[in-house]
N, C-alpha and C positions, 0 to 999 in steps of 0.2 A: 504494500500500500504506500502511496505517496500522498503528500499533503493536498494535492490538487484533485485527487480522486474522490468521488462520492458514490456510494453504493445505492442501488435501487431498493425500493420498499419491498416489492414482491420477492426479489432475489435474496435479500437479507433474511426475510421471513422464511423462505424455503431452505436457506442454508442452516438456520438455527433448528428448524423442525427436523431436517435430515440428520443433524448431529444428535438430536435427542432420541429419535426413534431408532437410530442404529442399535442402541442397547436392547430395544424390543426384539430385534432380529437375532440377537446373539443368545442371551440367557436371562434377561430381566424378568419375563413372566414366570420362569421356573423359580427364580430367586424369591419372587413375591409369594408363590405357592408354598415354598419352603418356610417362609417367615410367618405368613398369615393364613395358611391352609386354604380353605374354600373362599376366603375373603380377600385373596390377593388382589383382585381387581378393585375392590373398595379401598385397599391400602394406597394404591397409586392415585386414585381419585382424591382421597383426603390429602395426600401429599401435594397434589397439583393445586388444590384450592388454597392450601397453606402457602404454596409458592406464589400464588397470585397476591396474597396479602403482603408477603415480604417484598415482592417486586414493587408494589405500590409505595412502600416505605423507601426503598432504594431510589426509585425515580424521583421521589420528593426530595431526598437528600442531594441528588445529583443536580437539581435545579439551582443549588447555591453555587455551582461551578459551571460557568458558561463554556461549552465546547471543549471540555476536558475529559480525558479518559482517566482510568485509575492510576496510571503512571504519572500523569501531570498533577493530579490531586495529591499524590504521595510526596511529590517534590515540593509542591507549594506548602504543604503542612509540616513536612519533616525534613526538608532539605535534600541534599544530594545523597546522603546516607540512606534516608527513607526510600528515595527513588530506586537506588540500586538494590536494596533488600527486597522491595516489592517486585521489582523487575525480575530478579533472579528466582524468587519464589514462583512467580507467574510462569516463567519459562520452564521451570522444573515440573510444574503441574501439567502443562501442555505436553511436555516430552513424555512423561509417565503415562498419561492417558492415551497418547498416540501410540506408544510402544505396546500398551496392553491390547489395543484393538488390532494393531499390526500383527502381533504374534497370534492372537485369537483367530484372526482372519486366515492366516497361513495354515494353522492347524485344522480349521474347519474345512477349508478347500481340500487339503491333503487327505483328510479322513472320509470325505463324503463324495466329492466330485471327481478329483484327479487322484485316484489311489495308485500307489506304487511309485510315485515320484517323490524324491527327497525334499526335505524342508528347504535346503539351500537353493534348489532350482526354483521353487515356487516363490520364495522370499525375494530372490533377485528380480524377477519380473514385476512383482508387486512394488518393490522399492523403486524400480525404474519408472513405473506409472505414477507413483506418489511424488517422486522428485519432479517429474514433468508438470504435474498439476500444481504443485506448490511454486514452481519456478514461474509459471505463467501469471500468477498473482491472484489477489483476492477478487478483483473484478471478474476475472474469468471463472473463478470458483463460484462466485455469487450467481453469475449468469447461468452456469451449468446446473447449479442446484435448482434455479427457477425453472429450467427446462425439464430436468429429470424427476423432480418431486411428483408432479401429476401422474407420471407413468408408474412410479414406485407405489403411490397410493392406490392406483387402479389395480395394479398387480396384487397388492395385499388384500384389497377388498374382494377381488376375484377368488383368491384362495379361501378366504373366510366364508364367502357365500357358497362355494362348492361343498364345503364341509357342513353346511346347514343341517342335513339329515342326521348327522352324528351328535348334534348338540343335545344335552340332557340337563334339565334344571337341577336334578338331584346332585350333579357334580359340584354345584356351588352352594350346597346346604351343609351345615348351618350357615346362614347368611353372614353372621359376624365372625365366623371362623373360630379362633381361639378365645374370643371375648372382646368386648369393646375396649377395655383398658389396654390389652396387649396390641390390639389393632391400631389404636391411636399412637401408642409408643413406637410401633414399627413404622408407621406412616410419617411421624415427625422426627424420629431420632435414628432410623435405620433405612432411610430411603433417599437416595441421591439421584433420582430419575431425571431431574431437570438441571443437573449440574452444568451442562453445556450452554444453558441460557446465559451463563456468566461471560460468554464470548462477547455479548452485546456491550459490556462495559469498556471494551477496547475499540468499539465502532463509533463511539459518540462524536469524535472529531470529523468523521466522514459521512455523517447523516445530515440532512438538510436543516432541521430545526427540532425543537423540543416536542412538537406535536408528532413529527415523524418517528422520533425515538419511542414515544409512548405507544403509538400505533403499531410499530414493528414488534415491540416487546410483548405487549398484551396479545396481539394476533398470533405471534409465534407460540407463546405459552398456551393459549387456548386451543390451538390446533394440535399441539403436542399432547395436551391432556386428553383430548377427545380420542386421538389415534391410539395413544398408549393404553387408555382404559378399554377401548374396543378390542384391541389385539389381545390384551390380557384376559378380558372377559370371554372372548370366543375360544381362546386356548383352554381356559378352565372349563368351559361348557363342553368342549370336545374330549378333554382328558381329565379323569378324576385326579384330585389334587395329590393323592399319594404317589401317582405316577408322574404327574406334571412337575413335581418338585425335583425329579431325578433327570429330566431331559434337558439337554441344551438345544439350541436351534428350534424354538417352538414352531416357527412358520415352516421350517423344513419337515418337522414331524407331522404337521398337518397336511403337507403335500403328499407325504408317504401314505397317509390314511385315505387318500382319495381313491374311490373305486367307482368310476363312472365311465367305463369304456376305455379303449386303447388310447385315445387322444389325451384325455385328462390324466391318465396315468403317466404321461410323459411331460408333466408340467414342471419338472425340476429345473430345466433351463430358465424358466421364468423366475424361479426362486434364486438362482445364481445371479440373474440380472439385478434383482433387488439387493442382494448382498453387495455385489460389486459397486453399484451406483452409490449406495449409502456409505459403505466402508472406505472406498477410495476418496469420496468427498470428505469423510471424517478425518482420515489420516492426512490428506493433503492440506486441509484447512488448519489442523492443529500444528503441523510442521511449519506452515507459513506464518501462523500467529506467533509461534516460538521465535522464529527468525525476526519478525517485525518487532516484537517486544524487546528482544535483545538489542536490536539496532537502536531503538528509541531510548532504551535505558542507558546505553553507553555513548549516545550521540554519534553513531556511525553514519556514514553517508549513503550506503546502499544496503538493500535487503537481499537481493537475489544471490549474491555469493554465499550468504549465510544459509540459504536453503539447502545447499549441498552438505554443509557441515552438520546441520541439524537432522537432515535425512539420515546421515550415517550414524549420528548419535542415537536416533530412534531405533535404527536397525540393530545397533549393538546392545541397546537397553532391552530390546525384545528378546535377545538371545540369553539373557540372564536366567530366567526360570528354567530349571533342569528338565521338567516334564510337563506334559499336558495337564496333569492334575494340579501342579503348582500354578500353572497359568489360570486355571479356573478359580482357584482360591484367591489369587491376586485380583482377578477381575471382579469377583464377588465382593471382596473387601473394598475396592474402589466404588462399586455400585452402592455399597452400604454407607460409606463414610466420606464420600467426596463432597457432601454438603458443607463440610468444614471449609473447603476451598471456595465454594460458592453455595449459598449466599452469606455464610457466617463471617468469613474473613472480610469481604468488601463492606459488609454492614458495619462491622466494628471499626474498620479503617475510615469509613465515611463519617461515622459519628464523632470519632476523635478529630478528624480534619475540620468538621463543622465547628466543634468546640474551640479549636485552636484559632480558626478564622475569626470567630466572634471575639475572642480575647484580644487578637491583634487589632481589630477594629476599635475596641474599647480603649486600648492603649494608645 
């Protein structure tokens, strides 16, 4: 991103929605079924409504800082040291999340679609595609997300509708799963489904005005809540929660359950398209954001050369887990506690920055 670029409304909304629902395609519905049993779909709905409340507070706090992202605000409130610390922390978060999805994507492709090929061969081609997307820049990624998201949604809806005969209401009973208290605790303290919405706090200087910021934020979050809740609900309607909690790739499992003639039994390529469109967008965007934040933190002149560096760092980080089991555990941990990175950390930082700004004005 450069200072002269502005991202479009629909493209930015599509990008954020794609980042969020990527987790729904990997293992999020299974994790919710493990945590809240038959009420997993209610857990994500409660978490989404709470996220709307927190987003309202965050946007209200951001109005005190005109056209500033979180890096600018940290520099204004805490000086160069604060800027560097926040920048390094933000880069680390993007690198870890990108590496987790990168490794998960490679393992899923290797174990389901392209069997018999080594991890190194698959990861090389994915790395090349990610590097290309990140190098082209945020405007290209935003435009691509705006084009791809409608097709991804149509494909998801198609798979969910074809499975309609398999849905059973008894699979989501009892409605409140382990109980209201546990359900609320899981939804508020163990659910980071909308962590990727935090990307918006780095987009503020590139959006047109405050109305556009609010429109993009609330639209993206509302669409994400609806899609995530529907995917999780349909998955739990089709699969009893005892089994649902043990499966990864919920949408892939639902495509394998389709028994509607020869044509629809070969719907797996459609599922691969969904994975590829969502996960390539996710990894390319997070790599580009890491490079952009690093450039801005240390006042460097160009972002593109850093893309190659951070692509390689993400690749090496993805190699750290020794087995697929460890990958799943790390990903579930990120899915559970990433809310500390967003919205908890930006919320605390903004509150402190507002207090410091008021004291400076009084002085």
